[in-house]
C-alpha positions as CSV (number, residue, x, y, z in Angstrom):
1,L,-0.4,0.1,0.0
2,S,2.7,2.7,0.7
3,F,4.6,1.8,-2.7
4,H,1.2,2.4,-4.2
5,L,0.1,5.5,-2.5
6,T,3.5,7.0,-3.4
7,G,4.1,6.0,-7.3
8,I,7.1,3.7,-6.3
9,D,7.1,0.0,-7.2
10,R,9.5,-2.9,-6.2
11,D,11.0,-2.8,-9.8
12,S,12.0,0.7,-9.0
13,L,13.2,0.6,-5.8
14,D,15.8,-2.0,-6.7
15,H,17.5,0.3,-9.2
16,I,17.9,3.2,-6.4
17,D,21.2,3.7,-4.5
18,V,21.5,1.6,-1.4
19,D,22.2,4.0,0.9
20,E,19.1,6.1,-0.1
21,R,17.4,2.6,-0.4
22,S,17.5,2.5,3.3
23,L,15.5,5.5,3.7
24,W,13.0,4.9,1.5
25,D,12.6,2.0,3.3
26,A,12.4,3.4,6.7
27,W,9.7,5.9,5.6
28,L,7.9,3.6,3.9
29,R,7.8,1.4,6.8
30,A,6.7,4.7,9.2
31,N,4.1,5.7,7.2
32,T,2.5,2.3,6.0
33,P,-1.0,2.7,5.6
34,V,-1.9,-0.3,8.2
35,R,-0.7,1.8,10.6
36,D,-4.0,3.2,10.6
37,R,-5.8,0.5,11.3
38,V,-3.9,-2.2,13.2
39,F,-1.8,-1.0,16.7
40,R,-0.3,-2.7,18.3
41,T,0.5,-1.7,22.1
42,T,4.1,-2.9,23.5
43,R,5.9,-2.2,26.8
44,S,7.3,0.7,25.2
45,T,4.0,2.3,24.4
46,L,2.6,1.6,27.7
47,R,5.5,3.0,29.3
48,H,4.9,6.2,27.2
49,Y,1.8,6.5,27.9
50,R,2.5,6.6,31.8
51,D,5.1,9.2,31.1
52,T,2.8,11.3,29.6
53,G,-0.2,11.0,31.7
54,I,-2.2,8.7,29.5
55,L,-1.8,6.1,32.3
56,P,-2.0,7.2,36.0
57,P,1.2,8.1,37.3
58,G,3.0,5.1,39.2
59,T,1.4,2.5,37.2
60,I,3.5,-0.8,37.0
61,I,4.8,-2.0,33.8
62,P,6.8,-5.0,35.3
63,N,10.3,-5.8,33.6
64,R,11.0,-9.5,32.9
65,H,13.7,-11.5,33.7
66,V,14.2,-14.7,32.6
67,H,17.3,-17.3,33.5
68,D,17.6,-20.8,32.0
69,E,19.1,-23.6,33.4
70,F,20.6,-26.8,32.0
71,L,21.3,-29.2,34.7
72,P,23.1,-32.8,33.8
73,L,21.0,-36.2,34.4
74,G,24.0,-37.6,35.6
75,D,23.6,-41.5,36.2
76,A,20.1,-41.0,35.2
77,Q,21.9,-40.3,31.5
78,D,22.1,-43.5,30.5
79,L,18.6,-45.2,31.2
80,Y,17.2,-40.9,29.7
81,N,19.2,-42.7,26.2
82,R,17.8,-46.1,26.5
83,I,14.0,-44.7,26.9
84,D,14.9,-41.9,24.1
85,T,15.9,-44.4,22.1
86,Y,12.8,-47.0,22.6
87,I,10.1,-44.1,22.1
88,R,11.9,-43.1,18.8
89,S,12.4,-46.6,17.4
90,R,8.8,-47.5,18.1
91,H,7.3,-44.0,16.7
92,D,9.5,-44.9,13.4
93,A,8.2,-48.4,12.9
94,L,4.5,-47.5,13.3
95,I,4.6,-44.6,11.4
96,A,6.2,-46.6,8.4
97,A,3.5,-48.9,8.8
98,G,1.1,-46.4,7.8
99,G,-2.7,-46.6,8.1
100,K,-3.6,-46.2,12.1
101,G,-0.1,-47.0,12.7
102,V,1.0,-43.0,12.2
103,P,-1.4,-42.2,15.3
104,L,-0.4,-44.7,17.5
105,G,3.1,-43.6,16.6
106,F,1.8,-40.2,17.5
107,I,1.2,-41.2,20.8
108,M,5.2,-41.8,21.0
109,T,5.8,-38.4,20.7
110,V,3.1,-37.5,24.0
111,Y,6.0,-40.0,25.6
112,R,9.3,-38.3,24.1
113,R,7.4,-35.0,26.0
114,R,6.6,-36.6,28.9
115,L,10.3,-38.0,29.3
116,T,11.9,-34.6,29.7
117,S,8.6,-33.3,32.0
118,S,9.8,-36.0,35.3
119,F,10.8,-39.1,35.1
120,H,7.8,-39.9,37.2
121,A,5.5,-38.7,34.5
122,V,7.4,-41.3,32.0
123,R,7.1,-44.0,34.5
124,R,3.4,-43.3,35.1
125,S,3.2,-43.4,30.5
126,L,5.0,-46.6,30.4
127,E,3.0,-48.5,33.1
128,R,-0.5,-47.7,31.7
129,R,1.1,-48.6,28.4
130,R,2.1,-51.8,29.9
131,D,-1.4,-52.4,31.2
132,V,-2.6,-52.4,28.0
133,L,-0.5,-54.6,26.6
134,A,-1.2,-57.3,29.1
135,N,-4.2,-56.7,29.4
136,H,-6.0,-56.2,25.9
137,R,-7.3,-53.0,27.4
138,S,-8.6,-49.6,24.9
139,V,-5.9,-47.7,22.9
140,G,-7.6,-44.7,25.1
141,D,-6.2,-46.0,27.8
142,L,-2.9,-45.3,27.2
143,L,-3.4,-41.7,27.9
144,D,-4.5,-39.4,30.3
145,D,-6.3,-36.0,30.4
146,D,-3.2,-34.2,29.7
147,D,-2.2,-36.7,27.1
148,Q,-5.4,-35.9,25.2
149,Y,-5.3,-32.5,24.9
150,S,-2.1,-33.2,23.0
151,F,-3.7,-36.2,21.2
152,E,-7.0,-33.8,20.5
153,G,-7.4,-33.1,16.6
154,V,-5.2,-36.5,15.5
155,A,-7.4,-39.9,15.9
156,D,-10.2,-41.1,18.1
157,S,-8.1,-42.9,20.1
158,D,-10.6,-45.6,21.2
159,E,-11.3,-46.1,17.4
160,L,-7.4,-47.3,17.1
161,D,-6.9,-50.7,16.6
162,L,-4.9,-52.6,19.4
163,D,-3.0,-55.0,17.4
164,E,-1.5,-52.9,15.5
165,L,-0.1,-50.6,18.8
166,A,2.9,-53.0,19.4
167,L,4.6,-55.2,16.6
168,D,5.9,-57.8,18.7
169,P,4.0,-57.3,22.2
170,A,5.7,-60.2,24.4
171,A,9.0,-58.4,23.4
172,E,8.0,-55.0,24.1
173,L,6.3,-55.7,27.9
174,V,10.0,-57.1,28.3
175,E,11.5,-54.0,27.7
176,L,8.7,-51.9,29.6
177,D,9.2,-54.1,32.4
178,S,13.0,-53.3,32.5
179,F,12.3,-49.5,32.0
180,I,9.6,-49.4,35.0
181,E,11.8,-51.0,37.2
182,A,14.8,-49.3,36.3
183,L,12.6,-45.9,36.6
184,T,11.2,-46.8,40.2
185,E,14.6,-47.8,41.2
186,Q,15.7,-43.7,40.6
187,P,16.6,-41.9,43.7
188,P,13.6,-40.2,44.8
189,D,14.9,-36.4,43.8
190,E,15.6,-36.5,40.1
191,P,18.4,-33.4,39.2
192,K,15.7,-31.1,38.6
193,M,13.6,-31.5,42.0
194,V,16.9,-31.2,44.0
195,R,17.5,-27.9,42.0
196,L,13.7,-26.9,42.7
197,H,14.3,-27.3,46.2
198,E,17.4,-25.1,46.3
199,L,15.6,-22.3,44.3
200,L,12.7,-22.1,46.3
201,H,14.8,-21.9,49.9
202,E,16.6,-19.3,47.1
203,S,13.6,-17.3,46.5
204,F,12.3,-17.2,50.0
205,A,15.6,-16.0,51.3
206,G,15.5,-13.5,48.8
207,G,12.4,-11.9,49.3
208,H,10.2,-12.9,47.4
209,R,6.6,-14.0,49.1
210,T,5.1,-16.9,46.9
211,V,6.4,-18.8,44.1
212,V,4.5,-20.4,41.3
213,I,5.7,-23.7,40.0
214,F,4.5,-25.0,36.4
215,T,4.6,-28.2,34.3
216,Q,2.3,-29.9,31.6
217,Y,1.3,-33.0,33.2
218,T,-0.6,-33.8,36.4
219,D,1.3,-36.9,36.9
220,T,4.5,-34.6,37.4
221,L,2.2,-32.4,39.4
222,E,1.7,-34.9,41.4
223,Y,5.5,-35.9,41.7
224,V,6.6,-32.6,42.8
225,R,4.0,-32.0,45.6
226,E,4.8,-34.8,47.6
227,R,8.6,-34.4,47.1
228,L,7.7,-30.8,48.5
229,R,5.3,-31.4,51.0
230,A,7.7,-33.0,53.6
231,T,9.4,-29.3,53.6
232,F,6.5,-27.0,53.2
233,G,3.3,-28.7,54.0
234,T,0.3,-27.2,53.9
235,Q,1.9,-23.9,52.8
236,I,1.6,-25.5,49.2
237,I,-1.6,-25.3,46.8
238,C,-2.1,-27.2,43.8
239,Y,-4.3,-26.4,40.5
240,F,-5.1,-28.5,37.8
241,G,-8.3,-30.0,35.8
242,G,-10.8,-26.9,36.9
243,G,-9.9,-27.0,40.4
244,G,-7.2,-26.9,43.2
245,E,-5.9,-28.8,46.4
246,R,-4.3,-28.2,49.3
247,W,-2.9,-30.8,51.8
248,D,-4.8,-31.5,54.9
249,D,-2.6,-32.7,57.9
250,T,-5.8,-33.6,59.9
251,T,-6.7,-36.3,57.4
252,G,-3.9,-37.1,55.7
253,T,-4.9,-36.4,52.1
254,W,-5.5,-33.5,49.6
255,T,-8.6,-31.7,49.9
256,R,-10.3,-29.7,47.3
257,L,-10.2,-26.5,46.7
258,T,-12.3,-24.2,44.0
259,K,-10.8,-21.4,41.8
260,E,-11.4,-18.1,44.2
261,Q,-10.2,-20.0,47.0
262,V,-7.1,-20.8,45.0
263,K,-6.8,-16.9,44.0
264,D,-7.5,-15.5,47.9
265,M,-5.3,-17.8,49.8
266,F,-2.2,-17.8,47.1
267,R,-2.9,-13.7,47.0
268,R,-2.7,-13.0,51.0
269,G,1.0,-15.6,50.5
270,E,0.3,-16.2,54.5
271,E,-1.2,-19.6,54.5
272,A,-0.2,-21.0,51.1
273,R,3.0,-19.6,49.7
274,I,3.5,-21.8,46.7
275,L,1.3,-22.9,44.1
276,I,2.1,-25.7,42.0
277,G,-0.1,-25.9,38.4
278,T,-0.5,-27.5,35.0
279,D,-1.3,-25.5,31.8
280,S,-5.1,-25.1,32.6
281,M,-3.7,-22.5,35.3
282,S,-2.3,-20.7,32.5
283,E,-5.7,-20.0,31.4
284,G,-7.8,-17.2,33.4
285,L,-6.0,-17.3,36.7
286,N,-4.5,-14.1,37.2
287,L,-1.6,-14.0,40.2
288,Q,0.0,-10.7,39.8
289,T,0.8,-10.7,43.5
290,C,3.8,-12.7,42.8
291,D,7.0,-12.2,41.4
292,R,8.9,-15.8,41.3
293,L,7.9,-18.3,38.8
294,I,9.6,-21.7,37.9
295,N,9.0,-23.3,34.9
296,F,9.6,-27.3,35.7
297,D,9.3,-28.5,32.4
298,L,8.7,-26.3,29.3
299,P,6.3,-27.2,26.2
300,W,7.2,-27.2,22.9
301,N,5.0,-24.8,21.9
302,F,6.6,-21.4,23.5
303,M,3.2,-19.7,23.1
304,R,2.1,-22.1,26.0
305,V,5.4,-20.9,28.2
306,E,4.6,-17.2,27.1
307,Q,0.9,-17.8,28.3
308,R,2.4,-19.3,32.0
309,I,4.9,-16.3,32.4
310,G,1.7,-13.9,31.9
311,R,-0.3,-15.0,34.8
312,V,2.4,-13.2,36.8
313,D,4.1,-10.6,34.3
314,R,0.7,-8.4,34.4
315,I,0.2,-4.7,34.3
316,G,-0.1,-3.1,37.4
317,G,1.3,-6.2,39.1
318,L,4.8,-6.3,40.8
319,P,7.8,-4.0,39.1
320,D,10.4,-6.9,38.4
321,I,9.5,-10.9,37.0
322,H,12.0,-13.4,37.4
323,V,11.4,-16.5,36.0
324,T,13.7,-20.1,36.2
325,N,13.3,-22.8,32.8
326,L,14.4,-26.0,34.2
327,F,15.7,-27.9,31.7
328,Y,18.2,-31.4,31.1
329,E,21.5,-31.3,29.6
330,G,22.1,-33.4,26.5
331,T,18.8,-33.2,25.2
332,V,17.2,-32.2,21.8
333,E,15.3,-29.4,23.5
334,Q,19.1,-28.2,25.4
335,D,20.7,-28.4,21.8
336,I,18.3,-26.4,20.0
337,Y,17.7,-23.7,23.0
338,D,21.6,-23.4,23.2
339,R,21.7,-23.4,19.6
340,I,19.4,-19.9,19.2
341,R,20.6,-17.9,21.8
342,D,24.4,-18.6,20.6
343,R,23.3,-17.5,17.3
344,H,20.4,-14.2,18.4
345,D,20.3,-14.1,21.5
346,W,16.4,-15.1,20.9
347,F,15.5,-17.1,23.4
348,T,14.8,-14.5,26.2
349,H,13.4,-11.9,23.3
350,V,11.2,-14.5,21.9
351,V,9.2,-15.9,25.5
352,G,9.5,-12.2,26.5
353,N,7.9,-10.5,24.0
354,A,5.4,-13.4,22.2
355,Q,7.0,-12.3,18.6
356,P,4.7,-14.8,16.5
357,V,7.9,-17.2,15.7
358,L,6.7,-18.8,19.1
359,A,4.0,-20.7,17.1
360,V,6.5,-22.3,14.8
361,T,8.3,-24.0,17.5
362,E,6.3,-27.3,18.3
363,A,6.7,-28.6,14.9
364,I,10.2,-28.2,14.5
365,I,10.9,-29.2,18.2
366,R,9.0,-32.3,17.5
367,D,10.7,-33.8,14.7
368,A,13.9,-33.2,15.8
369,A,13.2,-34.6,19.5
370,M,11.9,-37.7,17.0
371,G,14.9,-38.1,14.4
372,R,12.7,-36.7,11.5
373,I,15.0,-33.3,10.9
374,S,19.0,-33.6,12.7
375,R,19.4,-30.6,15.0
376,E,21.2,-28.3,13.2
377,D,18.2,-28.5,10.9
378,A,15.7,-27.5,13.6
379,A,17.9,-24.3,14.7
380,D,18.4,-23.5,11.0
381,Q,14.3,-23.7,10.4
382,L,14.0,-21.4,13.4
383,Q,16.4,-19.3,12.4
384,D,14.7,-18.7,8.7
385,A,11.3,-18.4,10.7
386,I,12.8,-15.4,13.1
387,D,14.7,-14.1,9.7
388,R,11.2,-14.4,7.7
389,L,9.8,-12.3,10.6
390,E,12.1,-9.6,10.6
391,N,12.5,-9.5,6.5
392,A,8.7,-9.0,6.2
393,D,7.0,-5.9,4.2
394,V,4.8,-5.1,7.6
395,R,6.9,-6.1,10.5
396,L,5.1,-6.1,14.2
397,E,7.1,-3.3,15.1
398,D,6.0,-1.1,12.3
399,L,2.9,-0.6,13.8
400,D,4.2,0.0,17.4
401,A,2.9,3.9,17.3
402,V,3.9,5.9,20.0
403,P,1.5,9.5,19.3
404,V,2.9,12.6,21.2
405,Y,0.8,14.8,22.4
406,D,0.7,18.2,23.5
407,E,-0.9,18.0,27.0
408,N,-2.0,15.0,29.0
409,L,-5.7,13.5,27.6
410,E,-8.5,12.2,29.7
411,P,-10.3,9.1,28.6
412,A,-13.6,9.7,27.2
413,M,-15.3,7.0,29.1
414,T,-14.3,5.3,32.2
415,M,-16.2,1.9,33.6
416,D,-17.5,4.3,36.3
417,S,-19.2,6.7,33.4
418,L,-20.3,3.7,31.7
419,R,-22.3,2.3,34.6
420,D,-23.6,5.5,35.7
421,G,-24.9,6.1,32.2
422,L,-26.1,3.0,31.6
423,L,-27.6,3.1,35.1
424,G,-29.1,6.2,34.8
425,I,-31.6,5.1,32.0
426,G,-34.7,3.8,33.6
427,A,-35.7,0.7,31.4
428,V,-31.6,-0.3,31.8
429,R,-31.6,0.0,35.4
430,E,-35.1,-1.9,36.0
431,R,-32.8,-5.0,34.5
432,F,-30.3,-4.5,37.4
433,H,-30.5,-6.2,40.5
434,D,-27.8,-6.4,43.4
435,H,-25.9,-9.8,43.6
436,P,-26.8,-11.4,46.9
437,D,-23.3,-12.2,47.5
438,V,-20.6,-10.2,46.1
439,A,-20.2,-6.8,46.3
440,G,-20.2,-4.5,43.4
441,A,-21.7,-7.1,40.9
442,W,-25.6,-7.4,39.7
443,L,-27.9,-10.3,38.7
444,V,-29.1,-8.3,35.0
445,E,-31.8,-9.8,32.8
446,I,-30.6,-10.3,29.7
447,G,-32.5,-12.6,26.8
448,G,-35.2,-13.8,29.3
449,A,-32.2,-15.0,31.5
450,K,-30.8,-13.5,35.1
451,H,-26.9,-13.2,33.9
452,E,-24.0,-12.2,37.0
453,A,-22.4,-9.5,35.4
454,T,-20.4,-6.4,36.7
455,F,-18.8,-3.0,36.0
456,D,-15.3,-3.6,38.1
457,L,-12.1,-4.8,36.8
458,D,-11.1,-6.3,40.3
459,V,-14.5,-8.0,40.8
460,Y,-14.3,-9.7,37.2
461,D,-10.8,-10.6,38.4
462,D,-11.9,-12.1,41.5
463,H,-14.9,-14.2,40.4
464,P,-14.5,-16.5,37.3
465,G,-18.3,-16.9,36.9
466,I,-18.8,-13.1,36.7
467,G,-19.2,-11.7,33.2
468,F,-17.6,-8.1,32.5
469,L,-19.7,-5.1,31.3
470,T,-17.6,-3.2,28.8
471,W,-17.3,-2.6,25.5
472,G,-17.4,-5.4,23.1
473,T,-18.4,-7.7,25.4
474,P,-21.2,-10.4,24.2
475,L,-23.0,-9.7,27.2
476,L,-23.0,-6.1,26.9
477,D,-24.0,-5.5,23.1
478,Q,-26.8,-8.2,23.8
479,L,-28.0,-6.1,26.0
480,L,-28.1,-2.8,24.3
481,D,-29.1,-4.7,21.4
482,E,-32.0,-5.4,23.2
483,L,-32.7,-1.8,24.3
484,D,-31.8,-0.6,21.1
485,T,-34.8,-3.5,19.8
486,N,-37.5,-2.3,22.5
């Protein structure tokens, strides 16, 4: 569009002197018409808004500090390599068989993800596999709820043929028994667990009031909380599968908590100081009173890493967010991350700023982990994705419009003025009834039913079941449509 509006086409630009061409490129990017339609708000933009008074003075826009730790497996390296080889060989054989063997081969990639999560997680998967083969159970029994999430869209596991699962079931059962026995004999605290203990003590000694720990798998979560329980006891709460749990010394069991109880206890940081969660916690659970996060494992999809960190790294939260990512040395993941970081110093930058390249990482790392491509090719493919992003005709940074104002601007409407304006209309006010349990919330008659709703963002954050009434939300749109119709 910029070329069209200036009368310059690409062919003529190619004939312009190199030095002058860079000036034209900068001018065209700065004046792209896309900026009139699409805006990207970055941390720099928000800091500018704060400094010029558009955001209130003192608004906290956190700085993010990401640290990667690559831990040696030590004596467990040989066992790790043996299981890795087993997973790859079964994967390759099933893929080569074609047909229903292809989705069965994909199940092996689930095992590979679990291998880098924790030995406990991969042991539980191998135990399920042994049970299915030995007792002729459904293929669907190979996967737990976390695995089904990864398997979604590949195939219906209940329709897969058990006879195609193993080429030689008897031989594979012997191999599985060997792995399960070796995993059971491993020290209770694997290397990442040892380091996690140290990080928690360092975090609390260093002034962090609370710590969030993320993992991909409920099996790993259960392992981590049991290993920490002897030291931290009731200070630990967990969140997975849509609900929470906390250890009860009286009953000697983990007791259920609601989502709101988890948020409230962790926000206070008195009874509960450690929150362990799966990726279900990275959606809809704001933890901005915490400034310390530890990723016990990392998904191959970096966007999910960004979603995790986004639970604590929030505007108005704490000023500095400290993140530690735990990896094992000698793995494909470590090699790829190292190569990208050495070439471009991009790993911290990518995770920190959620660039679009995050979307391509999962397939590349999966192919490298399963031996479909070399580690060098995987690093090259990631670098190519970065290069394409940086050389695009319109880059994301071209849309970072930071306006300059001669004076501070007041918003045209605040949430308070929206609320007061609507409730000042009789036909609207008669639809609103005070919420019986939540201050600042209403029961609103919309579409023939009463909906829990609020104009207060804090109330909305604290009560997941209550809708938010603001511009662009379906609830307010439906209310306005009904009023317009009537």
